[in-house]
N, C-alpha and C positions, 0 to 999 in steps of 0.2 A: 795658337799652337804650332810650334816650329815643325816644318816638313823636312825629314831627312832625304827621303827618296820617294819617288812615285813614277809609275808607268802604267800604260792601258794597252791591252791587245784585244783582239776581236775574235770570237769564235763564231763560226757561221753554221747554224744548224737550224733546221726545221724539226717539229715534232711529228715527222713522218716516217722515221726509220732509216733515212738516207744517211750516208756517211757525213760527218762533219769536217769542216776545214778551219784552219787557224792562220791568221795575219798577225805576225809579230812585229811590234816596234822595236826599232833597233837601239834606241837612247832613251834615257830617262827623260820625263817631263821636266821642263824648266819650271822653277818656282815662279809663280805670278799671282796677281790678285784673283784671277779667275780660279785658278787651282785652289787656293785657299777658301774662296767661296764654295767650292764644290766640295771640299772637305768638310766645312761647317755644315753644309746643307746635308750632306751624307750622314754625318754624326747625328744630327738632329732627327732625320728620318729613322736612322737605325735605333736610336734610343726610344723613339716613340712606339716601336713595334712591341705588342705586349707578348707575343708568342715566341719568347726566346728561351733558349736552353743553355746551361753553363756545363763546362766539362774540362777535359784534359786530354793530352795525346795518347793514342795507342802508342805501344812500343814500336819503334820504326821497323819497318819490314818492306818487302816487295809490294805488299798490299797497301801500306801506309808509308810512302817514302817522303811525304811532305816535311815532317818534323827533322829529318836528316838534312834536306836541302837548306831548311831555315837555320839549322846550327851551323851549317857551312857558311851561310851568309853572315851570322853573328860572329863566326871565327875569322871572317875576311878571306876564306877560302873560296868564295863564290861571290861575284859581283852581283847587284841589285838586278841587273838586266837579265843575266843568266838565270839567276833564280826564279824570276818571274816568268821567264820562258819555259823552263822546266815544269814548273807548276802548273802553267797554262796548258802544256802538252797534257799532263796528267788529267787536268780538268776535262779537257776535250774527250779524251778516252773514256772516262766515266760518263760524260753526256751522251756519247754514242750507244751506251748500254741502256740508256733510259728513253723510251719512246716519247715521253712526255716532256723531255728536256729542251728548252728553247735557247737558241745561241744569243750572244749580246757582246757587250765591251767588259772585259774583265779588268777592273781597277786595282792596283795594288798601291797602298800609301803607308809609309812608315813615317810615324810622326811622335812628337813628345808632348805631353801634358804635364806641366810642372816637372817633377823628377821622374815620371813614368813613361816608358816607351812602349808604343803600341805599333801593331801592324793591322791594318783593316784591308779586308778583300771583299769586293762586292761585284756581282754581275748586274750590269746596268742595262736598261733598254731605253728607247727613245719613244716620244709621243709627239704627235702633230698638234701644233697650236697656231695662232695667228698673231701677228705684230702690226704695228704702225711704222713705217720706214721714216727716214730721214726726210724723204720727198713726200711725206704724208700719204703714202699708198698703203693699203691693206694688203698684207702678204702672208703666205704661209710661213711658219717658223717652226723648226724641229728642235726639240730640246730633250735632255735627260729627264726621265720621268722617276724622280726620286721617291715620289709618293706611292709607287706600287713596288718598291723594294721588297724582294721576298728571298734573295739569295745573298747572304752576306755573313761574315764572320769577323770577330775582333779578337786578337791575341795579345794579352798583356805580357809583353816580353820581358819586362822587368820581374813580374812575379814568377814567370816561368823559370827564369834563370836563378832567382834568388831564394825561391820556396819550392823545393823539388817535392815536397809532400802535397802541395796544393792540388785540388781536384776542380778548380773552378777559375783557371786563368784564361780560359777560352769561352767566348759567348758566341752563339750563332742563332739565326732565325729558324724557327722550326715550322713545319707545315702544320696548317690549320685543320682541326676536325680529323686528326688521325691520317691525314694524307701523307703518302710517302714520297711526294714528287721531289722534295728537298733532300732526300736521304744521300743522293749521290754528291751533293755539295759538302755534308757532313763527312762523308768517306773521303773526299778529296782532301779536306783539312786533316783527316786521320783523327777526328775528335770522338771520344766516348764520353757519354753524359755523365756528370757528376751529381752534385745536390740538385734536386728539383725545386725551383723557386716557390711553386705553390705549397709544397710540402713543408719546406723550410719556414716560410711565412706563417703557415698555420700553427706550426710548433711554437714559433715566437710569440703569437698571439696567445696560445694556450698558456705559455709560461708567464705572459703579462697578466693574464686573468687569475692564474694561481698566485702570482705575487701580490697583487692588490686585494685578493680575497683573503689570503692569510694575514696580511697586515691590517685588515679591516678598516680600510681608508673610507672617509666621508665621500659621498657621491661627487661633490664638487672637486676634490682632489683627483679622483678617478677620472673625471671629465677632462680636467687640465693635463693629466699625464697621458691620456689617450689622444688628445689633439696633438701633444708634442710628438708622440710616436708616430701617428699618422702622417703628419707634415714631414718629419724627416724621412720615413720610409718611401712616401710616394716621391719626395724630392729626389732621393738617390735613385728610384726607379726611372724618373724622368731623364736624369743624367746618365743612365746606364752604369751606375756604380753600385757596388755592393753595400750592404747595411753593416756598419761597424758596431758591434754590440756594446763595447765600451764607450764608444761615443754616443750611441743612443741612451745608454744608462745615464750619462751626465746630463742629457736633455731633459730626461724624464724627471730627475731630482738633483736640482743644483746643489742642494745642501749636503746630499749623501750621494755623489756622483757615481760611486761604485756599487751602490746597493743592489740595483737590479741586475748588473753584470754578475756579481758575486753569487747572487740568488741563482742565476742560470747555471753558473759553473758548479755550484754545490748540490744542485738538484740533478745535475747530469742529464739535461734534455738532449744531449748529442749534437748540439749546434756548434760550429766552428765559430771562432772570433769574428769572422766576416760571412754574411750569408747573402745569396743573391734574392732581391725583393721580387714579389708579385703583387703588382699594383692592384689587380682586380680582387685578389683575396683581402687586401688591406681595406679597400673601398667597401667590401661586402661586410667587413667587421665595423666599420665606422658608420655606415649607413643602412638602412632598410629600405628595400624598393620593392615595388610590385606593380604589374600592369595587366589588366584583363577587361575586356569588353567595355572599352571606352573609358575605364578608370585608371588613372596613374597616381601613384601615391609613393612618396620618397621623404625620408625624415632621417636626421642623425640619430644615431643610436642611443646617446645619452638621454634623449627625450622621451624614450620609452619608460612609463612609470611616472613621468612628470607631466608632460603636456599631452602625451599619447598613452592611452590605455587600452589593452586588448581584453575583451571578454570572450574568453574561450567557450563558455557555455552558450552564450548567445551568437557567437561567431560575429562579433561586431568590433569595430575600432572607434574609439571615442577620442576626438581631438579637441583638446582645451586651447583657448585663445588662438583660433586660427588667424592666418595672415589677414591683415586689414584689407588689403586688395580684394581678397577671395570673399570676404564677408560683405564688401560693397557690391561686388558682382551679383552675389545672392540677393542682396536687398533690392538691387535694380530690377532683377529678375521678377520679384514678387509684385511690383508696382504695376 
C-alpha cells in the first residue's frame, strides 16, 4: 500500500479536567519499512474492530471544519503538515471538553490501496513490555498498543470525491455498550452516521431468505448458497470493506450471477449497491450458539432439522451422529 503522506503529533491530556497541550511535528514522516509495518498493523487492528459505524461528512461549518481543511488539502491549497496541525488543534479543543478523554499520539496517513485513496487518522497509546537486547539482557520496551485501538477513522477519499450521494465513505470506531466516550472523535471528523451495519446486514439476510424461499430451493442448494454468502460477507468485514451486492449475487449463483441482485432491486429492500457488513449478525445467521450452567452448544444453522432437532414440547435438543471425539469421551466416562 503506497503511502503518500504521513505525520504524527502528540496531545498531552489526562482525564482530570486539566487543560490539554499539543506538540506538533514540523515535517512529514519519511517513508520506511517501520512506517509500512505500522500502517499494516494499524489497518489490521482497525479492520478487526466489530464496533464500527459508517457515515458521511456534516456540511462544513465552524462546528465541523475538518472536511473544509481536507478539501483544501486535496486541492493543494494546504500542505499535509499544515492540514494535520490544524486538525490536531481542533481535536485537542474537543478533547478538553471531554473529562474522559485521554491524550496520545495522533497519526495521519494518506495511502492508496489499488486505485482507491484513503486517509486514516488514529489516536495511539503506548504500553510497556519487555525485550531481550543484543547483549542478551532483559529490558523494558515501550511500544504502540494497536490492540487497544479505540479512537480511529478511515475516509475513502476516492468515494467522497466521485460519489457525492454516498453516505458511507467514512468509517469510525464507535464506543461499546452505548458509551459516549468516543463522540468527540466522531465530531472531530465531522461525521454523521449513515447506514447501520447491523440493520443493513439483517435486511440482506431477510432478502436472502425470501429469495431462496420463493424459489423453493432444495436444502443442499440453500446450504451451498448460505456458505458462499457467509464467507464473502465475513471476508469483507475482516478487510474493512463493504459488501457489493452484485458481486455477492455472482458468488451465490454462478449460472445466474445477477439473479439475487435483480431480486433485491425488484423487491425494493432499500439496500444500496454496497452495504457495510456486520460480522456478528452474519455469524448469528450462520450458527446457533448457547451457553449456560456449564453447558456450551454451537452448530451451523443448516444442521437444524438434519442432525440437530429441537423438541419444543419437551424442551429438548436431540443431536444425531455427535462428533466421534465426544462419543469416545462419553464411553470412557462410563467405564
